[in-house]
Biopython code that builds the backbone (N, CA, C, O; Angstrom):
import numpy as np
from Bio.PDB.StructureBuilder import StructureBuilder

atoms = [
    (1, "MET", "N", (5.315, 0.126, 1.965)),
    (1, "MET", "CA", (4.251, -0.756, 2.491)),
    (1, "MET", "C", (4.804, -2.051, 2.869)),
    (1, "MET", "O", (5.633, -2.592, 2.136)),
    (2, "ILE", "N", (4.396, -2.614, 4.001)),
    (2, "ILE", "CA", (4.890, -3.782, 4.516)),
    (2, "ILE", "C", (3.947, -4.879, 3.872)),
    (2, "ILE", "O", (2.724, -4.734, 3.863)),
    (3, "ASN", "N", (4.531, -5.895, 3.377)),
    (3, "ASN", "CA", (3.723, -7.062, 2.810)),
    (3, "ASN", "C", (3.672, -8.182, 3.774)),
    (3, "ASN", "O", (4.666, -8.546, 4.402)),
    (4, "CYS", "N", (2.449, -8.752, 3.891)),
    (4, "CYS", "CA", (2.163, -9.816, 4.958)),
    (4, "CYS", "C", (1.296, -10.891, 4.214)),
    (4, "CYS", "O", (0.362, -10.602, 3.467)),
    (5, "MET", "N", (1.698, -12.120, 4.493)),
    (5, "MET", "CA", (0.964, -13.312, 3.779)),
    (5, "MET", "C", (0.445, -14.094, 5.020)),
    (5, "MET", "O", (1.230, -14.470, 5.891)),
    (6, "CYS", "N", (-0.854, -14.325, 5.083)),
    (6, "CYS", "CA", (-1.472, -15.115, 6.089)),
    (6, "CYS", "C", (-2.099, -16.338, 5.512)),
    (6, "CYS", "O", (-3.094, -16.266, 4.792)),
    (7, "VAL", "N", (-1.509, -17.477, 5.832)),
    (7, "VAL", "CA", (-2.143, -18.818, 5.367)),
    (7, "VAL", "C", (-2.954, -19.307, 6.515)),
    (7, "VAL", "O", (-2.463, -19.545, 7.618)),
    (8, "ILE", "N", (-4.200, -19.448, 6.222)),
    (8, "ILE", "CA", (-5.112, -19.769, 7.378)),
    (8, "ILE", "C", (-6.041, -20.899, 6.837)),
    (8, "ILE", "O", (-6.210, -21.059, 5.629)),
    (9, "GLN", "N", (-6.631, -21.669, 7.782)),
    (9, "GLN", "CA", (-7.521, -22.712, 7.481)),
    (9, "GLN", "C", (-8.909, -22.259, 7.348)),
    (9, "GLN", "O", (-9.503, -21.737, 8.291)),
    (10, "GLU", "N", (-9.456, -22.455, 6.160)),
    (10, "GLU", "CA", (-10.817, -21.902, 5.897)),
    (10, "GLU", "C", (-11.856, -22.472, 6.932)),
    (10, "GLU", "O", (-11.865, -23.661, 7.251)),
    (11, "GLY", "N", (-12.711, -21.560, 7.422)),
    (11, "GLY", "CA", (-13.689, -21.893, 8.384)),
    (11, "GLY", "C", (-13.311, -22.110, 9.805)),
    (11, "GLY", "O", (-14.164, -22.379, 10.651)),
    (12, "GLN", "N", (-12.017, -21.996, 10.085)),
    (12, "GLN", "CA", (-11.549, -22.044, 11.445)),
    (12, "GLN", "C", (-11.296, -20.700, 12.134)),
    (12, "GLN", "O", (-11.613, -19.655, 11.566)),
    (13, "ALA", "N", (-10.765, -20.706, 13.274)),
    (13, "ALA", "CA", (-10.708, -19.505, 14.181)),
    (13, "ALA", "C", (-10.051, -18.292, 13.425)),
    (13, "ALA", "O", (-10.586, -17.184, 13.479)),
    (14, "ALA", "N", (-8.872, -18.506, 12.710)),
    (14, "ALA", "CA", (-8.269, -17.374, 12.056)),
    (14, "ALA", "C", (-9.145, -16.836, 10.920)),
    (14, "ALA", "O", (-9.244, -15.625, 10.723)),
    (15, "ASP", "N", (-9.760, -17.723, 10.200)),
    (15, "ASP", "CA", (-10.666, -17.320, 9.113)),
    (15, "ASP", "C", (-11.868, -16.523, 9.595)),
    (15, "ASP", "O", (-12.311, -15.567, 8.959)),
    (16, "GLN", "N", (-12.381, -16.955, 10.749)),
    (16, "GLN", "CA", (-13.560, -16.222, 11.370)),
    (16, "GLN", "C", (-13.127, -14.928, 12.024)),
    (16, "GLN", "O", (-13.980, -14.097, 12.336)),
    (17, "ALA", "N", (-11.823, -14.719, 12.248)),
    (17, "ALA", "CA", (-11.332, -13.493, 12.943)),
    (17, "ALA", "C", (-10.650, -12.560, 11.984)),
    (17, "ALA", "O", (-10.025, -11.592, 12.417)),
    (18, "ARG", "N", (-10.746, -12.820, 10.645)),
    (18, "ARG", "CA", (-9.946, -12.091, 9.751)),
    (18, "ARG", "C", (-10.078, -10.554, 9.924)),
    (18, "ARG", "O", (-9.028, -9.916, 9.849)),
    (19, "ALA", "N", (-11.113, -9.947, 10.122)),
    (19, "ALA", "CA", (-11.284, -8.539, 10.183)),
    (19, "ALA", "C", (-10.485, -7.947, 11.509)),
    (19, "ALA", "O", (-9.821, -6.911, 11.488)),
    (20, "VAL", "N", (-10.651, -8.703, 12.536)),
    (20, "VAL", "CA", (-9.948, -8.282, 13.734)),
    (20, "VAL", "C", (-8.458, -8.502, 13.656)),
    (20, "VAL", "O", (-7.673, -7.653, 14.076)),
    (21, "LEU", "N", (-8.055, -9.678, 13.102)),
    (21, "LEU", "CA", (-6.740, -9.869, 12.881)),
    (21, "LEU", "C", (-6.088, -8.890, 11.880)),
    (21, "LEU", "O", (-4.925, -8.525, 12.053)),
    (22, "ALA", "N", (-6.796, -8.481, 10.881)),
    (22, "ALA", "CA", (-6.273, -7.493, 9.952)),
    (22, "ALA", "C", (-6.018, -6.116, 10.634)),
    (22, "ALA", "O", (-5.034, -5.448, 10.315)),
    (23, "ASN", "N", (-6.847, -5.722, 11.513)),
    (23, "ASN", "CA", (-6.745, -4.465, 12.269)),
    (23, "ASN", "C", (-5.542, -4.604, 13.198)),
    (23, "ASN", "O", (-4.707, -3.702, 13.266)),
    (24, "LYS", "N", (-5.441, -5.775, 13.945)),
    (24, "LYS", "CA", (-4.315, -5.972, 14.785)),
    (24, "LYS", "C", (-2.995, -6.025, 14.078)),
    (24, "LYS", "O", (-1.996, -5.493, 14.562)),
    (25, "LEU", "N", (-2.986, -6.652, 12.959)),
    (25, "LEU", "CA", (-1.676, -6.787, 12.205)),
    (25, "LEU", "C", (-1.310, -5.461, 11.692)),
    (25, "LEU", "O", (-0.121, -5.146, 11.643)),
    (26, "SER", "N", (-2.275, -4.623, 11.288)),
    (26, "SER", "CA", (-1.931, -3.296, 10.776)),
    (26, "SER", "C", (-1.389, -2.443, 11.878)),
    (26, "SER", "O", (-0.420, -1.715, 11.663)),
    (27, "ALA", "N", (-1.974, -2.498, 13.059)),
    (27, "ALA", "CA", (-1.488, -1.716, 14.135)),
    (27, "ALA", "C", (-0.101, -2.184, 14.494)),
    (27, "ALA", "O", (0.766, -1.347, 14.744)),
    (28, "PHE", "N", (0.167, -3.533, 14.536)),
    (28, "PHE", "CA", (1.473, -4.117, 14.854)),
    (28, "PHE", "C", (2.519, -3.549, 13.813)),
    (28, "PHE", "O", (3.591, -3.113, 14.234)),
    (29, "ALA", "N", (2.246, -3.546, 12.549)),
    (29, "ALA", "CA", (3.173, -2.964, 11.572)),
    (29, "ALA", "C", (3.428, -1.440, 11.753)),
    (29, "ALA", "O", (4.561, -0.960, 11.713)),
    (30, "GLN", "N", (2.388, -0.769, 11.939)),
    (30, "GLN", "CA", (2.496, 0.661, 12.161)),
    (30, "GLN", "C", (3.411, 0.960, 13.483)),
    (30, "GLN", "O", (4.383, 1.713, 13.426)),
    (31, "GLU", "N", (3.051, 0.374, 14.539)),
    (31, "GLU", "CA", (3.800, 0.564, 15.800)),
    (31, "GLU", "C", (5.212, 0.083, 15.724)),
    (31, "GLU", "O", (6.098, 0.767, 16.236)),
    (32, "ASN", "N", (5.489, -1.051, 15.118)),
    (32, "ASN", "CA", (6.811, -1.589, 15.176)),
    (32, "ASN", "C", (7.696, -1.344, 13.951)),
    (32, "ASN", "O", (8.921, -1.380, 14.065)),
    (33, "LEU", "N", (7.117, -1.103, 12.821)),
    (33, "LEU", "CA", (7.871, -0.867, 11.664)),
    (33, "LEU", "C", (7.596, 0.477, 10.974)),
    (33, "LEU", "O", (8.224, 0.835, 9.978)),
    (34, "GLY", "N", (6.618, 1.211, 11.558)),
    (34, "GLY", "CA", (6.376, 2.561, 11.021)),
    (34, "GLY", "C", (5.729, 2.654, 9.749)),
    (34, "GLY", "O", (5.836, 3.716, 9.135)),
    (35, "GLU", "N", (5.027, 1.642, 9.220)),
    (35, "GLU", "CA", (4.542, 1.668, 7.908)),
    (35, "GLU", "C", (3.209, 0.853, 7.790)),
    (35, "GLU", "O", (2.949, -0.046, 8.590)),
    (36, "ALA", "N", (2.379, 1.199, 6.768)),
    (36, "ALA", "CA", (1.111, 0.531, 6.609)),
    (36, "ALA", "C", (1.393, -0.901, 6.087)),
    (36, "ALA", "O", (2.472, -1.186, 5.566)),
    (37, "LEU", "N", (0.458, -1.727, 6.234)),
    (37, "LEU", "CA", (0.478, -3.127, 5.947)),
    (37, "LEU", "C", (-0.469, -3.555, 4.896)),
    (37, "LEU", "O", (-1.640, -3.175, 4.896)),
    (38, "GLN", "N", (0.065, -4.402, 3.934)),
    (38, "GLN", "CA", (-0.872, -5.037, 2.902)),
    (38, "GLN", "C", (-0.825, -6.498, 3.183)),
    (38, "GLN", "O", (0.188, -7.195, 3.122)),
    (39, "ILE", "N", (-2.099, -6.913, 3.517)),
    (39, "ILE", "CA", (-2.256, -8.389, 3.862)),
    (39, "ILE", "C", (-2.759, -9.149, 2.607)),
    (39, "ILE", "O", (-3.625, -8.691, 1.861)),
    (40, "ASN", "N", (-2.181, -10.278, 2.445)),
    (40, "ASN", "CA", (-2.676, -11.209, 1.427)),
    (40, "ASN", "C", (-3.139, -12.485, 2.193)),
    (40, "ASN", "O", (-2.339, -13.142, 2.859)),
    (41, "TRP", "N", (-4.408, -12.802, 2.080)),
    (41, "TRP", "CA", (-4.974, -13.887, 2.793)),
    (41, "TRP", "C", (-4.850, -15.075, 1.851)),
    (41, "TRP", "O", (-5.121, -14.956, 0.656)),
    (42, "ALA", "N", (-4.454, -16.181, 2.367)),
    (42, "ALA", "CA", (-4.391, -17.449, 1.577)),
    (42, "ALA", "C", (-5.162, -18.565, 2.384)),
    (42, "ALA", "O", (-4.541, -19.256, 3.190)),
    (43, "PRO", "N", (-6.481, -18.739, 2.176)),
    (43, "PRO", "CA", (-7.247, -19.732, 2.955)),
    (43, "PRO", "C", (-6.937, -21.029, 2.346)),
    (43, "PRO", "O", (-6.750, -21.127, 1.134)),
    (44, "VAL", "N", (-6.877, -22.012, 3.133)),
    (44, "VAL", "CA", (-6.657, -23.411, 2.743)),
    (44, "VAL", "C", (-7.952, -24.106, 2.856)),
    (44, "VAL", "O", (-8.437, -24.202, 3.983)),
    (45, "ALA", "N", (-8.554, -24.584, 1.887)),
    (45, "ALA", "CA", (-9.872, -25.220, 1.899)),
    (45, "ALA", "C", (-9.925, -26.443, 2.778)),
    (45, "ALA", "O", (-8.936, -27.173, 2.853)),
    (46, "PRO", "N", (-11.043, -26.706, 3.456)),
    (46, "PRO", "CA", (-11.195, -27.814, 4.280)),
    (46, "PRO", "C", (-10.762, -29.185, 3.514)),
    (46, "PRO", "O", (-11.135, -29.422, 2.365)),
    (47, "GLY", "N", (-10.022, -29.970, 4.192)),
    (47, "GLY", "CA", (-9.530, -31.207, 3.533)),
    (47, "GLY", "C", (-8.332, -31.089, 2.750)),
    (47, "GLY", "O", (-7.926, -32.050, 2.097)),
    (48, "ASN", "N", (-7.674, -29.871, 2.765)),
    (48, "ASN", "CA", (-6.405, -29.715, 2.089)),
    (48, "ASN", "C", (-5.243, -29.374, 2.960)),
    (48, "ASN", "O", (-4.141, -29.144, 2.462)),
    (49, "GLY", "N", (-5.457, -29.333, 4.265)),
    (49, "GLY", "CA", (-4.350, -29.129, 5.183)),
    (49, "GLY", "C", (-4.431, -30.117, 6.350)),
    (49, "GLY", "O", (-5.507, -30.262, 6.929)),
    (50, "PHE", "N", (-3.403, -30.764, 6.701)),
    (50, "PHE", "CA", (-3.386, -31.755, 7.808)),
    (50, "PHE", "C", (-2.139, -31.600, 8.603)),
    (50, "PHE", "O", (-1.065, -31.282, 8.092)),
    (51, "THR", "N", (-2.314, -31.834, 9.864)),
    (51, "THR", "CA", (-1.118, -31.969, 10.880)),
    (51, "THR", "C", (-1.364, -33.338, 11.539)),
    (51, "THR", "O", (-2.435, -33.637, 12.068)),
    (52, "ALA", "N", (-0.328, -34.118, 11.468)),
    (52, "ALA", "CA", (-0.383, -35.490, 12.203)),
    (52, "ALA", "C", (-1.638, -36.225, 11.827)),
    (52, "ALA", "O", (-2.245, -36.895, 12.663)),
    (53, "GLY", "N", (-2.028, -36.110, 10.601)),
    (53, "GLY", "CA", (-3.174, -36.891, 10.112)),
    (53, "GLY", "C", (-4.570, -36.348, 10.478)),
    (53, "GLY", "O", (-5.578, -37.015, 10.244)),
    (54, "GLN", "N", (-4.616, -35.180, 11.031)),
    (54, "GLN", "CA", (-5.867, -34.529, 11.439)),
    (54, "GLN", "C", (-5.961, -33.229, 10.707)),
    (54, "GLN", "O", (-4.924, -32.663, 10.363)),
    (55, "PRO", "N", (-7.172, -32.701, 10.438)),
    (55, "PRO", "CA", (-7.325, -31.428, 9.839)),
    (55, "PRO", "C", (-6.531, -30.368, 10.600)),
    (55, "PRO", "O", (-6.657, -30.266, 11.820)),
    (56, "SER", "N", (-5.713, -29.578, 9.900)),
    (56, "SER", "CA", (-4.852, -28.585, 10.451)),
    (56, "SER", "C", (-5.588, -27.432, 11.042)),
    (56, "SER", "O", (-6.633, -27.044, 10.520)),
    (57, "THR", "N", (-5.097, -26.869, 12.099)),
    (57, "THR", "CA", (-5.653, -25.725, 12.814)),
    (57, "THR", "C", (-4.577, -24.660, 12.730)),
    (57, "THR", "O", (-4.762, -23.576, 13.283)),
    (58, "SER", "N", (-3.474, -24.915, 12.074)),
    (58, "SER", "CA", (-2.315, -24.011, 12.020)),
    (58, "SER", "C", (-2.417, -22.848, 11.099)),
    (58, "SER", "O", (-3.125, -22.924, 10.095)),
    (59, "SER", "N", (-1.732, -21.755, 11.399)),
    (59, "SER", "CA", (-1.745, -20.611, 10.511)),
    (59, "SER", "C", (-0.275, -20.146, 10.410)),
    (59, "SER", "O", (0.550, -20.291, 11.312)),
    (60, "VAL", "N", (-0.038, -19.570, 9.207)),
    (60, "VAL", "CA", (1.291, -19.038, 8.903)),
    (60, "VAL", "C", (1.147, -17.508, 8.679)),
    (60, "VAL", "O", (0.413, -17.054, 7.802)),
    (61, "VAL", "N", (1.837, -16.788, 9.461)),
    (61, "VAL", "CA", (1.889, -15.269, 9.326)),
    (61, "VAL", "C", (3.290, -14.890, 9.025)),
    (61, "VAL", "O", (4.200, -14.976, 9.850)),
    (62, "ALA", "N", (3.426, -14.455, 7.779)),
    (62, "ALA", "CA", (4.789, -14.038, 7.255)),
    (62, "ALA", "C", (4.808, -12.605, 6.821)),
    (62, "ALA", "O", (4.000, -12.221, 5.976)),
    (63, "LEU", "N", (5.666, -11.813, 7.342)),
    (63, "LEU", "CA", (5.741, -10.421, 6.786)),
    (63, "LEU", "C", (7.195, -10.077, 6.527)),
    (63, "LEU", "O", (8.117, -10.617, 7.139)),
    (64, "THR", "N", (7.346, -9.207, 5.645)),
    (64, "THR", "CA", (8.694, -8.717, 5.294)),
    (64, "THR", "C", (8.861, -7.266, 5.809)),
    (64, "THR", "O", (8.135, -6.353, 5.414)),
    (65, "ALA", "N", (9.872, -7.098, 6.727)),
    (65, "ALA", "CA", (10.099, -5.846, 7.307)),
    (65, "ALA", "C", (10.627, -4.836, 6.226)),
    (65, "ALA", "O", (11.076, -5.243, 5.154)),
    (66, "ASN", "N", (10.557, -3.565, 6.533)),
    (66, "ASN", "CA", (10.956, -2.556, 5.545)),
    (66, "ASN", "C", (12.429, -2.186, 5.776)),
    (66, "ASN", "O", (12.956, -1.271, 5.144)),
    (67, "GLN", "N", (13.069, -2.901, 6.678)),
    (67, "GLN", "CA", (14.474, -2.588, 7.041)),
    (67, "GLN", "C", (15.065, -3.861, 7.657)),
    (67, "GLN", "O", (14.288, -4.619, 8.239)),
    (68, "PRO", "N", (16.373, -4.167, 7.584)),
    (68, "PRO", "CA", (16.909, -5.246, 8.286)),
    (68, "PRO", "C", (16.681, -5.174, 9.794)),
    (68, "PRO", "O", (16.794, -4.115, 10.411)),
    (69, "VAL", "N", (16.356, -6.334, 10.367)),
    (69, "VAL", "CA", (16.027, -6.492, 11.775)),
    (69, "VAL", "C", (17.095, -7.315, 12.428)),
    (69, "VAL", "O", (17.461, -8.380, 11.931)),
    (70, "ASP", "N", (17.619, -6.814, 13.579)),
    (70, "ASP", "CA", (18.597, -7.640, 14.268)),
    (70, "ASP", "C", (17.912, -8.845, 15.068)),
    (70, "ASP", "O", (16.702, -8.820, 15.292)),
    (71, "GLN", "N", (18.652, -9.803, 15.452)),
    (71, "GLN", "CA", (18.109, -10.978, 16.054)),
    (71, "GLN", "C", (17.286, -10.667, 17.289)),
    (71, "GLN", "O", (16.194, -11.214, 17.447)),
    (72, "ALA", "N", (17.768, -9.818, 18.159)),
    (72, "ALA", "CA", (17.040, -9.525, 19.391)),
    (72, "ALA", "C", (15.676, -8.842, 19.083)),
    (72, "ALA", "O", (14.680, -9.156, 19.735)),
    (73, "ARG", "N", (15.624, -7.935, 18.122)),
    (73, "ARG", "CA", (14.457, -7.300, 17.728)),
    (73, "ARG", "C", (13.533, -8.226, 16.986)),
    (73, "ARG", "O", (12.319, -8.114, 17.157)),
    (74, "ARG", "N", (14.025, -9.128, 16.178)),
    (74, "ARG", "CA", (13.156, -10.108, 15.466)),
    (74, "ARG", "C", (12.543, -10.986, 16.456)),
    (74, "ARG", "O", (11.348, -11.259, 16.344)),
    (75, "GLU", "N", (13.272, -11.476, 17.459)),
    (75, "GLU", "CA", (12.671, -12.297, 18.562)),
    (75, "GLU", "C", (11.492, -11.597, 19.172)),
    (75, "GLU", "O", (10.412, -12.183, 19.238)),
    (76, "GLN", "N", (11.646, -10.349, 19.630)),
    (76, "GLN", "CA", (10.657, -9.600, 20.263)),
    (76, "GLN", "C", (9.447, -9.413, 19.296)),
    (76, "GLN", "O", (8.303, -9.487, 19.743)),
    (77, "LEU", "N", (9.679, -9.179, 18.014)),
    (77, "LEU", "CA", (8.567, -9.025, 17.016)),
    (77, "LEU", "C", (7.787, -10.347, 16.920)),
    (77, "LEU", "O", (6.557, -10.362, 16.973)),
    (78, "LEU", "N", (8.527, -11.447, 16.780)),
    (78, "LEU", "CA", (7.897, -12.754, 16.655)),
    (78, "LEU", "C", (7.073, -13.103, 17.849)),
    (78, "LEU", "O", (5.955, -13.597, 17.700)),
    (79, "ARG", "N", (7.566, -12.871, 19.006)),
    (79, "ARG", "CA", (6.776, -13.179, 20.258)),
    (79, "ARG", "C", (5.515, -12.375, 20.375)),
    (79, "ARG", "O", (4.460, -12.868, 20.775)),
    (80, "GLU", "N", (5.657, -11.119, 20.014)),
    (80, "GLU", "CA", (4.495, -10.238, 19.981)),
    (80, "GLU", "C", (3.548, -10.683, 18.907)),
    (80, "GLU", "O", (2.349, -10.712, 19.186)),
    (81, "LEU", "N", (3.940, -11.025, 17.740)),
    (81, "LEU", "CA", (3.086, -11.500, 16.673)),
    (81, "LEU", "C", (2.327, -12.773, 17.038)),
    (81, "LEU", "O", (1.105, -12.865, 16.920)),
    (82, "VAL", "N", (3.069, -13.689, 17.460)),
    (82, "VAL", "CA", (2.439, -15.030, 17.879)),
    (82, "VAL", "C", (1.469, -14.813, 19.075)),
    (82, "VAL", "O", (0.391, -15.408, 19.084)),
    (83, "SER", "N", (1.806, -14.025, 20.026)),
    (83, "SER", "CA", (0.966, -13.735, 21.138)),
    (83, "SER", "C", (-0.337, -13.106, 20.598)),
    (83, "SER", "O", (-1.419, -13.623, 20.876)),
    (84, "MET", "N", (-0.256, -12.062, 19.874)),
    (84, "MET", "CA", (-1.475, -11.432, 19.360)),
    (84, "MET", "C", (-2.292, -12.406, 18.555)),
    (84, "MET", "O", (-3.500, -12.486, 18.778)),
    (85, "TRP", "N", (-1.754, -13.110, 17.686)),
    (85, "TRP", "CA", (-2.541, -14.156, 16.951)),
    (85, "TRP", "C", (-3.159, -15.166, 17.816)),
    (85, "TRP", "O", (-4.338, -15.464, 17.627)),
    (86, "SER", "N", (-2.435, -15.753, 18.801)),
    (86, "SER", "CA", (-2.944, -16.700, 19.683)),
    (86, "SER", "C", (-4.067, -16.152, 20.558)),
    (86, "SER", "O", (-5.070, -16.827, 20.789)),
    (87, "ASP", "N", (-3.896, -14.960, 21.029)),
    (87, "ASP", "CA", (-4.882, -14.303, 21.954)),
    (87, "ASP", "C", (-6.211, -14.172, 21.198)),
    (87, "ASP", "O", (-7.299, -14.339, 21.749)),
    (88, "GLU", "N", (-6.052, -13.852, 19.856)),
    (88, "GLU", "CA", (-7.300, -13.490, 19.079)),
    (88, "GLU", "C", (-7.984, -14.841, 18.580)),
    (88, "GLU", "O", (-9.210, -14.899, 18.486)),
    (89, "THR", "N", (-7.285, -15.772, 18.308)),
    (89, "THR", "CA", (-7.785, -17.045, 17.653)),
    (89, "THR", "C", (-8.016, -18.213, 18.638)),
    (89, "THR", "O", (-8.774, -19.146, 18.371)),
    (90, "GLY", "N", (-7.358, -18.116, 19.727)),
    (90, "GLY", "CA", (-7.388, -19.272, 20.704)),
    (90, "GLY", "C", (-6.411, -20.365, 20.322)),
    (90, "GLY", "O", (-6.327, -21.383, 21.009)),
    (91, "CYS", "N", (-5.664, -20.176, 19.229)),
    (91, "CYS", "CA", (-4.698, -21.228, 18.842)),
    (91, "CYS", "C", (-3.511, -21.213, 19.823)),
    (91, "CYS", "O", (-3.147, -20.191, 20.405)),
    (92, "SER", "N", (-2.950, -22.386, 19.960)),
    (92, "SER", "CA", (-1.710, -22.494, 20.776)),
    (92, "SER", "C", (-0.489, -21.945, 20.036)),
    (92, "SER", "O", (-0.545, -21.807, 18.814)),
    (93, "VAL", "N", (0.572, -21.636, 20.699)),
    (93, "VAL", "CA", (1.765, -21.156, 20.101)),
    (93, "VAL", "C", (2.318, -22.194, 19.081)),
    (93, "VAL", "O", (3.039, -21.853, 18.143)),
    (94, "ASP", "N", (1.943, -23.469, 19.315)),
    (94, "ASP", "CA", (2.370, -24.578, 18.456)),
    (94, "ASP", "C", (1.569, -24.577, 17.084)),
    (94, "ASP", "O", (1.901, -25.327, 16.167)),
    (95, "GLU", "N", (0.523, -23.721, 16.990)),
    (95, "GLU", "CA", (-0.297, -23.734, 15.793)),
    (95, "GLU", "C", (-0.017, -22.540, 14.995)),
    (95, "GLU", "O", (-0.660, -22.386, 13.956)),
    (96, "VAL", "N", (0.878, -21.658, 15.351)),
    (96, "VAL", "CA", (1.202, -20.435, 14.661)),
    (96, "VAL", "C", (2.682, -20.423, 14.176)),
    (96, "VAL", "O", (3.608, -20.505, 14.983)),
    (97, "VAL", "N", (2.861, -20.326, 12.937)),
    (97, "VAL", "CA", (4.182, -20.152, 12.367)),
    (97, "VAL", "C", (4.268, -18.703, 11.999)),
    (97, "VAL", "O", (3.500, -18.213, 11.170)),
    (98, "ALA", "N", (5.189, -18.023, 12.604)),
    (98, "ALA", "CA", (5.432, -16.537, 12.331)),
    (98, "ALA", "C", (6.746, -16.382, 11.653)),
    (98, "ALA", "O", (7.697, -17.101, 11.960)),
    (99, "VAL", "N", (6.824, -15.460, 10.739)),
    (99, "VAL", "CA", (8.101, -15.098, 10.029)),
    (99, "VAL", "C", (8.087, -13.576, 9.976)),
    (99, "VAL", "O", (7.099, -12.897, 9.700)),
    (100, "VAL", "N", (9.261, -13.138, 10.263)),
    (100, "VAL", "CA", (9.550, -11.580, 10.006)),
    (100, "VAL", "C", (10.944, -11.671, 9.257)),
    (100, "VAL", "O", (12.002, -11.942, 9.826)),
    (101, "SER", "N", (10.805, -11.414, 7.926)),
    (101, "SER", "CA", (12.049, -11.532, 7.211)),
    (101, "SER", "C", (12.550, -10.102, 6.829)),
    (101, "SER", "O", (11.796, -9.129, 6.820)),
    (102, "ASP", "N", (13.802, -10.047, 6.531)),
    (102, "ASP", "CA", (14.451, -8.792, 6.063)),
    (102, "ASP", "C", (14.013, -8.501, 4.628)),
    (102, "ASP", "O", (13.664, -9.432, 3.903)),
    (103, "PRO", "N", (14.021, -7.267, 4.205)),
    (103, "PRO", "CA", (13.742, -6.987, 2.828)),
    (103, "PRO", "C", (14.800, -7.582, 1.935)),
    (103, "PRO", "O", (15.953, -7.759, 2.328)),
    (104, "ALA", "N", (14.381, -7.887, 0.724)),
    (104, "ALA", "CA", (15.263, -8.525, -0.240)),
    (104, "ALA", "C", (16.324, -7.472, -0.644)),
    (104, "ALA", "O", (16.003, -6.298, -0.833)),
    (105, "THR", "N", (17.529, -7.895, -0.766)),
    (105, "THR", "CA", (18.657, -7.040, -1.322)),
    (105, "THR", "C", (18.998, -7.498, -2.750)),
    (105, "THR", "O", (19.147, -8.692, -3.008)),
    (106, "HIS", "N", (19.115, -6.554, -3.647)),
    (106, "HIS", "CA", (19.477, -6.956, -4.955)),
    (106, "HIS", "C", (20.775, -6.357, -5.364)),
    (106, "HIS", "O", (21.244, -6.600, -6.476)),
]
sb = StructureBuilder()
sb.init_structure("model")
sb.init_model(0)
sb.init_chain("A")
sb.init_seg("    ")
for serial, (resi, resn, name, xyz) in enumerate(atoms, 1):
    if name == "N":
        sb.init_residue(resn, " ", resi, " ")
    sb.init_atom(name, np.array(xyz, "f"), 0.0, 1.0, " ", f" {name:<3s}", serial, name[0])
structure = sb.get_structure()
């Protein structure tokens, strides 16, 4: 199972679109990594997140791939992830921090 953490601003676009985003993220993981996705939502309460002195509208979408991903593939995945998130929420690409990390090696 692919783990995904989504840090979102409570009451804003990403929070209001959680169900749709969950479906799209699940499809993204299945299509690109061939595995189901477990999403952990971390809403930031109003008044607790700021960007340049204003209430933040940013989101962080971080997932751990099930296998190492080369740089070219990672770039493609990140572009697709940010585009999907932006299309659904109306956020600009500057408001979305996306991470696709390799699995931990021990």
